[in-house]
C-alpha positions as CSV (number, residue, x, y, z in Angstrom):
1,X,88.3,42.5,20.5
2,X,89.2,38.7,20.5
3,X,88.1,36.2,18.0
4,X,85.1,34.2,19.0
5,X,86.0,30.7,20.1
6,X,85.1,27.6,18.1
7,X,82.9,25.0,19.9
8,X,84.9,22.4,18.0
9,X,88.3,23.4,19.2
10,X,87.0,23.9,22.8
11,X,85.4,20.4,22.6
12,X,88.5,18.9,21.3
13,X,90.6,20.3,23.9
14,X,88.2,19.3,26.6
15,X,88.2,15.8,25.3
16,X,92.0,15.8,25.2
17,X,92.2,16.8,28.9
18,X,90.0,14.3,30.5
19,X,91.4,11.6,32.6
20,X,91.6,8.0,31.3
21,X,89.0,6.7,33.8
22,X,86.1,9.2,32.5
23,X,85.0,6.8,29.9
24,X,81.4,8.0,30.0
25,X,82.5,11.6,29.7
26,X,85.0,10.7,26.8
27,X,82.2,9.0,25.0
28,X,79.8,11.9,25.3
29,X,82.6,14.2,24.1
30,X,83.3,11.9,21.2
31,X,79.6,12.2,20.3
32,X,79.7,16.0,20.3
33,X,82.8,15.9,18.2
34,X,81.2,13.6,15.7
35,X,78.0,15.8,15.5
36,X,80.3,19.0,15.0
37,X,82.2,17.3,12.3
38,X,79.2,17.9,9.9
39,X,78.9,21.6,10.9
40,X,80.7,24.1,8.5
41,X,83.5,25.9,10.1
42,X,81.8,29.4,9.9
43,X,78.9,28.1,12.2
44,X,81.2,26.9,15.0
45,X,80.5,29.9,17.0
46,X,76.8,29.8,16.9
47,X,74.9,29.3,20.2
48,X,73.0,26.0,19.1
49,X,76.3,24.3,18.5
50,X,77.7,25.5,21.8
51,X,74.5,23.9,23.4
52,X,75.8,20.4,22.3
53,X,78.8,20.8,24.6
54,X,76.8,22.6,27.2
55,X,74.5,19.6,27.6
56,X,77.6,17.3,28.0
57,X,79.0,19.6,30.5
58,X,76.0,19.9,32.6
59,X,75.5,16.0,32.6
60,X,78.9,15.4,34.0
61,X,79.7,18.6,36.0
62,X,76.0,19.8,36.8
63,X,76.8,22.5,39.5
64,X,79.8,24.3,40.8
65,X,79.5,22.1,44.1
66,X,80.3,19.2,41.8
67,X,83.8,20.6,41.0
68,X,85.5,18.1,43.5
69,X,88.9,17.6,41.9
70,X,91.5,19.5,40.0
71,X,90.7,17.9,36.6
72,X,87.1,19.0,36.8
73,X,88.1,22.6,37.5
74,X,90.4,22.5,34.7
75,X,87.6,21.3,32.3
76,X,85.3,24.1,33.6
77,X,88.0,26.7,33.1
78,X,88.5,25.6,29.6
79,X,84.8,25.6,28.7
80,X,84.4,29.2,30.2
81,X,87.5,30.5,28.5
82,X,89.6,31.0,31.8
83,X,92.1,28.6,30.3
84,X,93.3,29.5,26.6
85,X,93.3,27.0,23.9
86,X,96.6,25.9,22.7
87,X,97.7,27.9,19.5
88,X,97.3,26.2,16.2
89,X,100.5,25.4,14.4
């Protein structure tokens, strides 16, 4: 069985993959990351913290029909775990 993903790691990776022109999406992701910075690491798999990221994802990519370009597909794939996170060094 695989290790549960950390919402902080997923959020950071999503934020790093956003195009430069997505300023509002980037600002919202920075807000999520700031909020998560006060959460103990052992809580990063809890559903309530995943909810912070879920709200931002639904704001910027509300439905499957809104996936109208490759970068949005990549962000969704990271969010759902279809794309693995980079390994930590």
